[in-house]
PAKOL-8521 format. One record per residue (C-alpha): residue number from 1; residue in three letters; x, y, z. Coordinates in nm, 4 decimals, always signed. Layout:
N
k:NUM | r:Ala | c1:X | c2:Y | c3:Z
...
This chain:
109
k:1 | r:Met | c1:+1.8464 | c2:+0.4556 | c3:-2.5313
k:2 | r:Glu | c1:+1.4800 | c2:+0.4756 | c3:-2.5040
k:3 | r:Glu | c1:+1.4106 | c2:+0.0429 | c3:-2.4806
k:4 | r:Met | c1:+1.6995 | c2:+0.0696 | c3:-2.1919
k:5 | r:Ala | c1:+1.5168 | c2:+0.3279 | c3:-2.0187
k:6 | r:Lys | c1:+1.2083 | c2:+0.1766 | c3:-2.0288
k:7 | r:Glu | c1:+1.3506 | c2:-0.1779 | c3:-1.9036
k:8 | r:Ile | c1:+1.4838 | c2:-0.0159 | c3:-1.6227
k:9 | r:Thr | c1:+1.1371 | c2:+0.1359 | c3:-1.5277
k:10 | r:Ile | c1:+0.9546 | c2:-0.1398 | c3:-1.5313
k:11 | r:Thr | c1:+1.2618 | c2:-0.3774 | c3:-1.2797
k:12 | r:Ile | c1:+1.1740 | c2:-0.0416 | c3:-1.0312
k:13 | r:Ser | c1:+0.8181 | c2:-0.0578 | c3:-1.1267
k:14 | r:His | c1:+0.8027 | c2:-0.4631 | c3:-1.0327
k:15 | r:Ala | c1:+1.0517 | c2:-0.4552 | c3:-0.7906
k:16 | r:Ala | c1:+0.7924 | c2:-0.1840 | c3:-0.5869
k:17 | r:Glu | c1:+0.4900 | c2:-0.4223 | c3:-0.6522
k:18 | r:Ile | c1:+0.7231 | c2:-0.7000 | c3:-0.5223
k:19 | r:Leu | c1:+0.7906 | c2:-0.4234 | c3:-0.1424
k:20 | r:Ala | c1:+0.4475 | c2:-0.3575 | c3:-0.1129
k:21 | r:Ala | c1:+0.3676 | c2:-0.7632 | c3:-0.1209
k:22 | r:Ile | c1:+0.6247 | c2:-0.7956 | c3:+0.1613
k:23 | r:Thr | c1:+0.5087 | c2:-0.4989 | c3:+0.3372
k:24 | r:Ile | c1:+0.1026 | c2:-0.6608 | c3:+0.3424
k:25 | r:Gly | c1:+0.3001 | c2:-0.9991 | c3:+0.3654
k:26 | r:Ile | c1:+0.4640 | c2:-0.8455 | c3:+0.6920
k:27 | r:Ala | c1:+0.1923 | c2:-0.6714 | c3:+0.8427
k:28 | r:Ile | c1:-0.0515 | c2:-0.9360 | c3:+0.8370
k:29 | r:Ile | c1:+0.1936 | c2:-1.1649 | c3:+0.9823
k:30 | r:Lys | c1:+0.2376 | c2:-0.9009 | c3:+1.2630
k:31 | r:Thr | c1:-0.0914 | c2:-0.8912 | c3:+1.2929
k:32 | r:Leu | c1:-0.1861 | c2:-1.1930 | c3:+1.3299
k:33 | r:Leu | c1:+0.0983 | c2:-1.2299 | c3:+1.6363
k:34 | r:Asn | c1:-0.0498 | c2:-0.9603 | c3:+1.7917
k:35 | r:Tyr | c1:-0.4134 | c2:-1.0700 | c3:+1.8714
k:36 | r:Phe | c1:-0.2913 | c2:-1.3897 | c3:+1.9308
k:37 | r:Ser | c1:-0.1328 | c2:-1.2055 | c3:+2.2155
k:38 | r:Leu | c1:-0.3993 | c2:-1.0309 | c3:+2.2550
k:39 | r:Leu | c1:-0.6071 | c2:-1.3250 | c3:+2.3221
k:40 | r:Lys | c1:-0.3576 | c2:-1.4320 | c3:+2.5925
k:41 | r:Thr | c1:-0.2881 | c2:-1.1611 | c3:+2.7293
k:42 | r:Leu | c1:-0.3742 | c2:-0.7880 | c3:+2.7569
k:43 | r:Lys | c1:-0.1409 | c2:-0.6252 | c3:+2.6190
k:44 | r:Ile | c1:-0.1660 | c2:-0.3969 | c3:+2.3512
k:45 | r:Ser | c1:-0.5297 | c2:-0.3615 | c3:+2.2489
k:46 | r:Lys | c1:-0.7599 | c2:-0.4594 | c3:+1.8955
k:47 | r:Glu | c1:-0.7366 | c2:-0.0567 | c3:+1.7634
k:48 | r:Glu | c1:-0.3803 | c2:-0.0602 | c3:+1.8110
k:49 | r:Ile | c1:-0.3822 | c2:-0.3874 | c3:+1.5931
k:50 | r:Arg | c1:-0.5805 | c2:-0.1934 | c3:+1.3393
k:51 | r:Val | c1:-0.4014 | c2:+0.1306 | c3:+1.3257
k:52 | r:Gln | c1:-0.0409 | c2:-0.0730 | c3:+1.2519
k:53 | r:Phe | c1:-0.1790 | c2:-0.2706 | c3:+1.0479
k:54 | r:Gly | c1:-0.3494 | c2:+0.0296 | c3:+0.8208
k:55 | r:Ser | c1:-0.0299 | c2:+0.2329 | c3:+0.8384
k:56 | r:Ser | c1:+0.1053 | c2:-0.0926 | c3:+0.6292
k:57 | r:Val | c1:-0.1643 | c2:-0.1446 | c3:+0.4003
k:58 | r:Ala | c1:-0.1672 | c2:+0.2885 | c3:+0.3703
k:59 | r:Val | c1:+0.2327 | c2:+0.2352 | c3:+0.2964
k:60 | r:Ser | c1:+0.1664 | c2:-0.0912 | c3:+0.0156
k:61 | r:Leu | c1:-0.1475 | c2:+0.1523 | c3:-0.1472
k:62 | r:Glu | c1:+0.1340 | c2:+0.4362 | c3:-0.1468
k:63 | r:Leu | c1:+0.4196 | c2:+0.1739 | c3:-0.3445
k:64 | r:Leu | c1:+0.1556 | c2:+0.0495 | c3:-0.5449
k:65 | r:Leu | c1:+0.0502 | c2:+0.3159 | c3:-0.6979
k:66 | r:Gly | c1:+0.4200 | c2:+0.4428 | c3:-0.8332
k:67 | r:Ala | c1:+0.5086 | c2:+0.1152 | c3:-0.8861
k:68 | r:Asp | c1:+0.1392 | c2:+0.2109 | c3:-1.1460
k:69 | r:Val | c1:+0.2674 | c2:+0.5472 | c3:-1.2516
k:70 | r:Leu | c1:+0.6170 | c2:+0.3696 | c3:-1.3329
k:71 | r:Ala | c1:+0.4524 | c2:+0.1009 | c3:-1.5730
k:72 | r:Thr | c1:+0.2547 | c2:+0.3499 | c3:-1.7415
k:73 | r:Ala | c1:+0.5439 | c2:+0.6367 | c3:-1.7983
k:74 | r:Val | c1:+0.7024 | c2:+0.4794 | c3:-2.0852
k:75 | r:Ala | c1:+0.5611 | c2:+0.5705 | c3:-2.4585
k:76 | r:Pro | c1:+0.1214 | c2:+0.4635 | c3:-2.2815
k:77 | r:Ser | c1:-0.1805 | c2:+0.4697 | c3:-2.4468
k:78 | r:Trp | c1:-0.4784 | c2:+0.6182 | c3:-2.4052
k:79 | r:Asp | c1:-0.6247 | c2:+0.2955 | c3:-2.2559
k:80 | r:Asp | c1:-0.2971 | c2:+0.3421 | c3:-2.0801
k:81 | r:Ile | c1:-0.3216 | c2:+0.6349 | c3:-1.9112
k:82 | r:Gly | c1:-0.7207 | c2:+0.6186 | c3:-1.8576
k:83 | r:Lys | c1:-0.6753 | c2:+0.2791 | c3:-1.6356
k:84 | r:Leu | c1:-0.3561 | c2:+0.4514 | c3:-1.4717
k:85 | r:Ala | c1:-0.6454 | c2:+0.7456 | c3:-1.3794
k:86 | r:Ala | c1:-0.8828 | c2:+0.5081 | c3:-1.2528
k:87 | r:Ile | c1:-0.6758 | c2:+0.3201 | c3:-1.0664
k:88 | r:Ala | c1:-0.5074 | c2:+0.6309 | c3:-0.8849
k:89 | r:Val | c1:-0.8706 | c2:+0.7590 | c3:-0.7955
k:90 | r:Ile | c1:-0.9537 | c2:+0.4526 | c3:-0.6563
k:91 | r:Arg | c1:-0.6621 | c2:+0.4192 | c3:-0.4881
k:92 | r:Thr | c1:-0.6383 | c2:+0.7799 | c3:-0.3501
k:93 | r:Leu | c1:-0.9247 | c2:+0.7400 | c3:-0.2816
k:94 | r:Leu | c1:-0.8934 | c2:+0.4081 | c3:-0.0237
k:95 | r:Asn | c1:-0.5596 | c2:+0.5975 | c3:+0.1323
k:96 | r:Tyr | c1:-0.7807 | c2:+0.9258 | c3:+0.2216
k:97 | r:Phe | c1:-0.9870 | c2:+0.7440 | c3:+0.3983
k:98 | r:Leu | c1:-0.8032 | c2:+0.4898 | c3:+0.5550
k:99 | r:Glu | c1:-0.5663 | c2:+0.7750 | c3:+0.6595
k:100 | r:Arg | c1:-0.8832 | c2:+0.9829 | c3:+0.8014
k:101 | r:Glu | c1:-0.9944 | c2:+0.6213 | c3:+1.0027
k:102 | r:Leu | c1:-0.6451 | c2:+0.5767 | c3:+1.0907
k:103 | r:Lys | c1:-0.6518 | c2:+0.9502 | c3:+1.2588
k:104 | r:His | c1:-0.9845 | c2:+0.9610 | c3:+1.4657
k:105 | r:Met | c1:-0.8803 | c2:+0.6351 | c3:+1.6294
k:106 | r:Gln | c1:-0.5330 | c2:+0.7248 | c3:+1.7358
k:107 | r:Met | c1:-0.7587 | c2:+1.0359 | c3:+1.8883
k:108 | r:Lys | c1:-0.9731 | c2:+0.7804 | c3:+2.0565
k:109 | r:Ala | c1:-0.6734 | c2:+0.6529 | c3:+2.1894
């Protein structure tokens, strides 16, 4: 039973990582399309492009943090817990400052 729980948890963790990668990939493509559209016409501003991309990155960071928590959830060692704590702090800080900048940019627009 424990082995099955571990396999399910790891599978969900990998799925979350793949979803985060797909989210960033789609955001990059969308950002490039919007940027080239910006060069041709002025339908969208650089700030709007940055806000859209930043929002996607923020979602991806949250997905990756969730994936790391799941990967560490089944029988973690102290080394695994320490790595998770460091990753969680870094990703949370990145997400916090990214969200703060996005809110600031939205208020300016």
